[in-house]
C-alpha positions as CSV (number, residue, x, y, z in Angstrom):
1,M,-7.5,-1.0,27.0
2,I,-4.3,-0.2,25.2
3,K,-2.2,2.4,27.1
4,K,1.2,2.4,25.2
5,I,2.0,1.5,21.6
6,L,5.4,0.7,20.1
7,I,5.4,1.7,16.5
8,A,7.6,-0.8,14.6
9,N,8.1,1.5,11.6
10,R,9.6,4.8,10.4
11,G,8.9,7.9,8.4
12,E,5.5,9.4,7.6
13,I,3.5,6.3,8.7
14,A,5.2,6.5,12.1
15,S,4.2,10.1,12.4
16,R,0.7,9.2,11.2
17,I,0.2,6.6,13.9
18,I,1.7,8.9,16.6
19,R,-1.0,11.5,15.7
20,T,-3.8,9.1,16.3
21,C,-2.2,7.8,19.5
22,R,-2.1,11.3,20.9
23,K,-5.8,11.9,19.9
24,M,-6.8,8.7,21.7
25,G,-4.7,9.5,24.8
26,I,-2.4,6.5,24.2
27,A,1.4,6.9,24.8
28,S,3.6,6.3,21.7
29,V,7.1,4.8,21.5
30,A,9.1,5.3,18.4
31,V,12.1,3.2,17.3
32,Y,14.8,4.5,14.9
33,S,17.9,3.5,13.1
34,E,21.2,5.5,13.2
35,A,20.2,7.0,9.8
36,D,16.9,8.2,11.2
37,K,18.0,9.7,14.5
38,D,17.0,13.2,13.3
39,A,13.8,12.2,11.5
40,P,10.7,14.2,12.4
41,Y,8.7,11.2,13.8
42,V,11.4,10.5,16.4
43,S,10.8,13.8,18.3
44,K,7.0,13.5,17.9
45,A,6.7,10.3,19.9
46,D,6.4,10.3,23.7
47,E,9.5,8.1,23.9
48,A,12.1,7.0,21.3
49,F,14.7,4.3,21.3
50,L,17.7,3.5,19.0
51,L,17.2,0.2,17.2
52,G,20.6,-0.2,15.6
53,G,22.5,0.5,12.4
54,P,21.1,2.0,9.2
55,R,20.5,-1.2,7.3
56,V,17.0,-2.7,7.8
57,N,18.3,-6.0,9.1
58,E,20.1,-4.0,11.8
59,S,17.1,-2.0,12.7
60,Y,13.5,-2.2,11.4
61,L,13.6,-5.9,10.7
62,N,15.4,-6.7,14.0
63,A,12.4,-8.2,15.8
64,T,14.4,-9.3,18.8
65,K,15.5,-5.7,19.5
66,I,12.0,-4.4,18.9
67,F,10.7,-6.7,21.6
68,E,13.5,-5.8,24.0
69,I,12.5,-2.1,23.6
70,A,8.8,-2.9,24.0
71,K,9.4,-4.6,27.3
72,L,11.8,-1.9,28.5
73,A,9.2,0.8,27.7
74,N,6.3,-1.2,29.2
75,C,4.3,-1.2,26.0
76,D,1.2,-3.3,25.7
77,A,0.8,-3.2,21.9
78,V,2.7,-3.0,18.7
79,H,1.5,-1.2,15.5
80,P,3.5,-2.4,12.5
81,G,2.5,0.3,10.0
82,Y,3.1,-1.0,6.5
83,G,6.1,-2.6,4.9
84,F,8.9,-4.1,7.1
85,L,7.2,-6.6,9.6
86,S,3.6,-5.6,9.0
87,E,2.7,-8.8,7.1
88,N,5.1,-11.1,8.9
89,A,3.1,-13.8,10.5
90,N,6.0,-15.0,12.7
91,F,6.4,-11.4,14.1
92,A,2.6,-11.3,14.9
93,R,2.9,-14.7,16.7
94,K,5.9,-13.5,18.6
95,C,3.9,-10.5,19.8
96,A,1.4,-12.8,21.4
97,K,4.1,-14.8,23.1
98,E,5.6,-11.5,24.5
99,D,2.2,-10.5,25.8
100,L,1.9,-7.7,23.3
101,I,-1.2,-6.9,21.3
102,F,-0.4,-7.0,17.6
103,I,-2.5,-4.3,15.9
104,G,-3.6,-6.3,12.9
105,P,-5.2,-9.6,12.0
106,H,-4.5,-13.1,13.4
107,P,-1.1,-14.4,12.2
108,D,-2.8,-17.4,10.5
109,L,-4.7,-14.9,8.3
110,I,-1.6,-13.0,7.5
111,E,0.0,-16.3,6.4
112,K,-3.0,-17.4,4.4
113,M,-3.3,-14.2,2.4
114,G,0.4,-13.4,2.2
115,N,1.1,-16.0,-0.5
116,K,-0.6,-14.8,-3.7
117,V,-1.2,-18.4,-5.0
118,A,-2.7,-19.5,-1.7
119,A,-4.8,-16.3,-1.5
120,R,-6.0,-16.8,-5.1
121,Q,-7.0,-20.4,-4.3
122,L,-8.8,-19.4,-1.1
123,M,-10.7,-16.5,-2.6
124,E,-11.7,-18.6,-5.6
125,L,-13.2,-21.1,-3.2
126,K,-15.1,-18.3,-1.4
127,G,-16.7,-17.2,-4.7
128,L,-14.6,-14.2,-5.7
129,P,-13.8,-14.1,-9.5
130,V,-10.1,-14.4,-10.3
131,V,-8.1,-13.7,-13.4
132,P,-8.0,-16.8,-15.7
133,G,-4.8,-18.7,-14.9
134,L,-3.2,-21.4,-12.8
135,S,-4.2,-21.5,-9.2
136,R,-1.0,-23.2,-8.0
137,P,2.7,-22.6,-8.3
138,L,4.4,-23.5,-11.6
139,V,6.7,-26.5,-11.6
140,D,9.1,-25.1,-14.1
141,S,9.4,-22.9,-17.2
142,K,8.2,-25.7,-19.5
143,E,4.9,-25.8,-17.5
144,A,4.7,-22.0,-17.8
145,V,4.9,-22.3,-21.6
146,W,2.2,-25.1,-21.6
147,E,-0.1,-23.0,-19.4
148,A,0.4,-19.9,-21.4
149,E,-0.7,-21.7,-24.5
150,K,-3.9,-22.7,-22.8
151,I,-4.5,-19.2,-21.3
152,G,-3.5,-17.3,-24.4
153,Y,-0.9,-14.6,-24.7
154,P,-0.2,-12.1,-23.3
155,V,0.3,-13.6,-19.9
156,M,1.5,-12.2,-16.6
157,L,4.2,-14.1,-14.7
158,K,4.2,-13.4,-11.0
159,A,6.1,-14.3,-7.8
160,A,3.8,-16.2,-5.4
161,A,5.2,-14.3,-2.4
162,G,5.7,-11.0,-4.3
163,G,4.8,-7.4,-3.8
164,G,5.7,-4.0,-5.2
165,G,6.0,-5.3,-8.7
166,I,9.1,-7.5,-7.9
167,G,9.1,-10.7,-9.8
168,M,6.2,-9.6,-12.0
169,Q,6.5,-9.3,-15.8
170,V,4.3,-9.5,-18.9
171,A,5.2,-12.0,-21.7
172,N,3.7,-11.6,-25.2
173,D,5.0,-14.9,-26.6
174,E,6.9,-18.1,-25.7
175,V,10.3,-16.5,-26.4
176,E,9.7,-13.7,-23.9
177,L,8.2,-16.1,-21.3
178,L,11.3,-18.3,-21.4
179,K,13.6,-15.3,-21.2
180,I,12.0,-13.7,-18.1
181,Y,11.1,-16.9,-16.1
182,E,14.5,-17.6,-14.6
183,G,15.3,-14.0,-13.9
184,N,12.0,-13.4,-12.1
185,Q,12.4,-16.6,-10.1
186,K,15.8,-15.5,-8.9
187,R,14.6,-12.0,-7.9
188,A,11.6,-13.5,-6.0
189,L,14.0,-15.9,-4.2
190,M,16.3,-13.0,-3.3
191,F,13.6,-10.5,-2.1
192,F,11.1,-12.9,-0.6
193,G,13.0,-16.1,0.1
194,N,10.4,-17.9,-2.1
195,G,11.0,-18.5,-5.7
196,E,7.6,-20.0,-6.5
197,M,6.0,-18.5,-9.6
198,F,2.5,-18.5,-11.0
199,I,0.9,-17.4,-14.2
200,E,-2.3,-15.7,-15.3
201,K,-3.9,-14.0,-18.2
202,F,-2.7,-10.4,-18.7
203,I,-5.8,-8.2,-18.7
204,E,-5.1,-5.4,-21.1
205,K,-5.9,-1.8,-20.2
206,P,-7.3,-2.7,-16.8
207,R,-8.1,-0.5,-13.8
208,H,-6.4,-1.3,-10.5
209,I,-9.2,-0.8,-7.9
210,E,-9.1,-1.9,-4.3
211,I,-11.7,-2.2,-1.6
212,Q,-11.0,-1.1,2.0
213,V,-12.5,-3.4,4.6
214,L,-12.8,-3.3,8.4
215,A,-14.0,-6.2,10.6
216,D,-14.2,-6.6,14.3
217,T,-13.8,-9.8,16.4
218,F,-17.6,-10.1,16.8
219,G,-18.2,-11.0,13.2
220,H,-19.2,-7.5,12.0
221,S,-17.6,-6.4,8.7
222,V,-18.0,-3.3,6.4
223,Y,-16.4,-1.9,3.3
224,L,-15.3,1.7,3.1
225,W,-15.8,2.1,-0.6
226,E,-13.0,1.9,-3.1
227,R,-9.7,3.5,-4.1
228,E,-8.5,3.6,-7.7
229,C,-4.7,3.1,-7.9
230,S,-4.3,2.5,-11.6
231,I,-1.7,5.1,-12.4
232,Q,1.5,3.2,-11.7
233,R,5.2,3.2,-12.7
234,R,6.7,-0.3,-12.9
235,H,3.8,-1.7,-10.9
236,Q,4.4,0.9,-8.2
237,K,1.4,3.2,-7.4
238,V,1.9,6.9,-8.1
239,F,-1.6,8.4,-7.9
240,E,-4.5,7.1,-5.8
241,E,-8.0,8.5,-5.5
242,A,-11.4,7.8,-4.0
243,P,-13.9,7.2,-5.3
244,S,-12.9,5.7,-8.7
245,P,-13.9,7.8,-11.7
246,F,-14.7,4.6,-13.6
247,L,-17.0,2.6,-11.4
248,D,-20.8,2.9,-11.5
249,N,-22.7,2.4,-8.3
250,E,-23.9,-1.1,-9.2
251,T,-20.3,-2.3,-9.8
252,R,-19.0,-0.5,-6.7
253,E,-21.6,-2.2,-4.5
254,A,-21.0,-5.6,-6.1
255,M,-17.3,-5.3,-5.4
256,G,-17.8,-4.1,-1.8
257,N,-20.3,-6.8,-1.0
258,A,-18.0,-9.5,-2.6
259,A,-15.1,-8.3,-0.5
260,V,-17.1,-8.4,2.7
261,K,-18.5,-11.8,2.0
262,A,-15.0,-13.1,1.4
263,I,-13.4,-11.8,4.6
264,E,-16.4,-13.0,6.6
265,T,-16.0,-16.5,5.4
266,I,-12.3,-16.7,6.4
267,G,-13.0,-15.0,9.8
268,Y,-10.8,-12.0,9.0
269,Y,-10.6,-9.0,11.5
270,N,-8.9,-5.6,11.7
271,A,-8.2,-3.5,8.6
272,G,-7.5,-5.0,5.2
273,T,-7.6,-4.3,1.5
274,L,-8.7,-6.5,-1.4
275,E,-7.1,-5.5,-4.7
276,F,-8.9,-6.1,-8.0
277,L,-8.3,-5.7,-11.7
278,V,-11.3,-4.3,-13.5
279,D,-11.6,-4.7,-17.3
280,V,-13.2,-2.3,-19.8
281,D,-16.6,-4.0,-19.3
282,K,-16.4,-3.6,-15.5
283,N,-15.8,-7.2,-14.8
284,F,-13.6,-7.4,-11.7
285,Y,-11.0,-10.0,-10.7
286,F,-9.4,-10.6,-7.4
287,L,-5.6,-9.9,-7.3
288,E,-4.4,-10.1,-3.7
289,M,-5.2,-9.1,-0.2
290,N,-3.1,-6.8,2.0
291,T,-3.5,-7.6,5.7
292,R,-2.4,-4.2,6.9
293,L,-2.9,-0.5,6.5
294,Q,-2.2,0.7,3.0
295,V,-0.1,3.7,2.0
296,E,-3.1,5.2,0.3
297,H,-5.5,4.8,3.3
298,T,-5.6,8.6,3.5
299,V,-8.0,9.1,0.6
300,T,-10.5,6.7,2.2
301,E,-10.3,8.7,5.4
302,E,-10.9,11.9,3.6
303,I,-14.1,10.7,1.9
304,T,-15.5,8.8,4.9
305,G,-14.4,10.9,7.8
306,L,-13.1,7.8,9.6
307,D,-9.6,7.5,11.2
308,L,-8.4,4.0,10.0
309,V,-5.6,3.8,12.5
310,E,-8.1,4.6,15.3
311,Q,-10.3,1.8,14.0
312,Q,-7.4,-0.6,13.9
313,I,-6.6,0.2,17.6
314,R,-10.2,-0.1,18.7
315,I,-10.6,-3.5,17.0
316,A,-7.3,-4.7,18.5
317,Q,-8.4,-3.9,22.0
318,G,-11.6,-5.8,21.6
319,E,-14.2,-3.1,20.7
320,P,-17.0,-3.8,18.2
321,L,-17.4,-1.6,15.1
322,A,-19.4,1.5,16.1
323,F,-21.2,1.8,12.7
324,K,-23.1,-0.3,10.2
325,Q,-22.6,-0.4,6.4
326,S,-25.6,1.9,5.8
327,E,-24.0,4.5,8.0
328,I,-20.8,4.9,5.9
329,H,-21.3,7.7,3.5
330,R,-19.0,9.1,0.8
331,D,-18.3,12.8,0.9
332,G,-16.5,14.5,-2.0
333,H,-13.4,13.3,-3.8
334,S,-9.8,12.8,-2.6
335,I,-6.5,12.3,-4.5
336,E,-3.1,11.3,-3.0
337,V,0.2,11.5,-4.8
338,R,3.4,10.0,-3.6
339,I,6.5,12.2,-3.6
340,Y,9.7,10.4,-4.1
341,A,13.4,11.4,-3.8
342,E,14.3,10.3,-7.3
343,D,15.6,11.6,-10.6
344,P,12.6,12.7,-12.7
345,V,14.2,11.4,-15.9
346,T,16.0,8.2,-14.9
347,F,13.9,7.5,-11.8
348,F,16.9,6.4,-9.9
349,P,16.9,7.3,-6.1
350,S,18.2,10.7,-5.2
351,P,19.5,10.6,-1.7
352,G,21.0,13.7,-0.1
353,K,20.2,16.7,2.2
354,I,17.1,18.7,1.7
355,T,18.1,22.4,1.8
356,A,14.6,23.8,1.3
357,L,11.1,22.5,1.7
358,K,8.0,24.6,0.9
359,V,4.6,22.9,1.0
360,P,1.1,24.4,0.3
361,Q,-1.2,25.1,3.3
362,E,-4.9,25.0,2.8
363,E,-7.8,23.5,4.7
364,Y,-8.4,21.0,1.9
365,I,-4.7,19.9,1.8
366,R,-3.3,17.2,4.0
367,H,0.4,16.3,4.3
368,E,2.0,13.2,5.5
369,L,5.7,14.1,5.7
370,A,8.7,11.9,6.4
371,V,11.2,14.9,6.2
372,H,11.8,18.5,7.0
373,D,13.9,21.2,5.4
374,R,17.1,19.9,7.0
375,S,16.5,16.2,6.5
376,V,19.1,13.9,5.0
377,V,17.3,11.4,2.7
378,S,19.1,8.0,3.2
379,H,19.8,5.5,0.4
380,F,19.0,2.7,2.9
381,Y,15.2,3.0,2.6
382,D,12.3,3.5,0.3
383,P,12.7,6.9,-1.5
384,M,9.1,8.1,-0.7
385,I,9.5,11.3,1.4
386,A,6.0,12.6,1.5
387,K,2.4,12.1,0.5
388,L,0.2,15.1,-0.7
389,I,-3.5,14.6,-0.3
390,V,-6.2,17.0,-1.5
391,K,-10.0,16.9,-1.2
392,G,-12.7,18.6,-3.3
393,S,-16.4,18.5,-3.5
394,S,-16.0,16.9,-6.9
395,R,-13.2,15.2,-8.9
396,S,-12.7,18.2,-11.1
397,Q,-12.3,20.5,-8.1
398,A,-9.9,18.0,-6.4
399,I,-7.8,17.9,-9.6
400,Q,-7.6,21.7,-9.8
401,R,-6.6,21.9,-6.2
402,L,-4.0,19.2,-6.7
403,V,-2.5,21.1,-9.7
404,E,-2.3,24.3,-7.7
405,A,-0.7,22.5,-4.7
406,L,1.9,20.8,-6.9
407,D,2.8,24.1,-8.5
408,F,3.5,25.5,-5.1
409,Y,5.4,22.5,-3.7
410,K,9.2,23.0,-3.6
411,V,11.9,20.6,-2.6
412,E,15.6,21.7,-3.0
413,G,18.9,19.9,-2.5
414,I,17.6,16.6,-4.0
415,K,15.7,15.6,-7.1
416,T,12.1,14.5,-6.8
417,N,9.3,13.1,-9.0
418,L,7.3,16.4,-8.7
419,P,7.7,17.0,-12.5
420,L,6.1,13.7,-13.3
421,L,3.2,14.3,-10.8
422,R,2.6,17.7,-12.4
423,Q,2.6,16.2,-15.9
424,I,0.0,13.6,-14.9
425,A,-2.2,16.0,-13.0
426,V,-2.7,18.4,-15.9
427,H,-3.1,15.8,-18.6
428,E,-6.4,15.8,-20.4
429,K,-6.7,12.0,-20.3
430,Y,-6.3,12.1,-16.5
431,K,-8.9,14.8,-16.2
432,Q,-11.2,12.6,-18.3
433,G,-10.7,9.6,-16.0
434,E,-8.8,7.5,-18.5
435,T,-6.7,6.1,-15.6
436,T,-5.7,2.6,-16.8
437,T,-2.6,0.9,-15.6
438,D,-0.7,1.8,-18.8
439,F,-1.4,5.5,-18.4
440,I,2.2,6.6,-17.8
441,E,3.8,4.6,-20.6
442,T,1.0,5.6,-23.0
443,Y,0.7,9.3,-22.3
444,I,3.7,10.4,-20.4
445,K,6.6,8.7,-22.1
446,K,8.1,11.3,-24.4
447,N,11.2,11.8,-26.5
448,G,12.6,8.4,-25.8
449,T,12.7,8.9,-22.0
450,T,12.6,5.6,-20.2
451,I,9.9,5.5,-17.5
């Protein structure tokens, strides 16, 4: 049984994991950079250790130092959270060498699913529908043009090892494709150390819908319904909700069953998420798999009553799933919004000191906070400072509660995206469930403002 967990992460996800550790009677060890020494999660853990300087390579990506601390603190497991080292197969392998349980899937599975081209090839072999395109990396820009002609414009150019929208761009014709190819390749090489690109058909006005799965090491797998994450800005998720307002039960079950069949055929275990594009006719296409906890896991927890971090820990310590697919029920509707420290007009990061923080408190509201009212938001990390999650018995009730919560929410001293979130939440098209991936640029872009 796991007795002490080192949390190789920061911010709200570190606090989230600490909360479950405390509930399970497991000791928690936090690590922090010099910039995070006063962060809320540091004082919440049972123990906390300085990793290094504020830059991520000095701290949260410093695997050697993380393992030194894990040994010093007598930890027997590591939870990577999301981002940083969470999908680093070499880090997971090193955990095993250091006699630490990695709370996640086998490193070979992380490696297989971490490359989008390889994952596409594998899932296609396992019977999942994929977006029409080339299931291998492109040789060069000339081949990109050749394949685009066969697929038909518009096309989506993507980095094979990409994530977070980096190295991803739509081309409407050959001129655009040639223009973006080299730049995207350079960005992919800089961010991921891998400049491989691939190309696929751009599905117009799609929904971005993902299936949460859990699997133990005994061959038992389940899906925990879906999350819709279609409202995005520059391919970054802004709103997430469960269940999707678009899917019918037949499509929902078909997607869930397809996801479970796929992970069972590759021997996957722990938590994971399969992401899909769904077109206007409810045809769904596999996009990628995330072999970790997702930022938006909270809405799944709200509608299922399951603690996904607890499930991850139980699977990692060798326990079988305690429930069958037929025992997983949906209850109500939940919505999560991501609150960023950024200018609401330019969307540039807005680091600085928070001088006042006022958040709504109701039984149907959940907060995952990375800050308090004296926090200094650093420019060294992702600008997400909080997640606001609401639940209602219906989608309309959840939206109304969200609007009220956003109206109450106050952050002073820095700029945030709260105005954008409020604009979306009250929009009639959002209330009607018209949540396609072009929602923001279609309905929120006003008066020439660049979003």
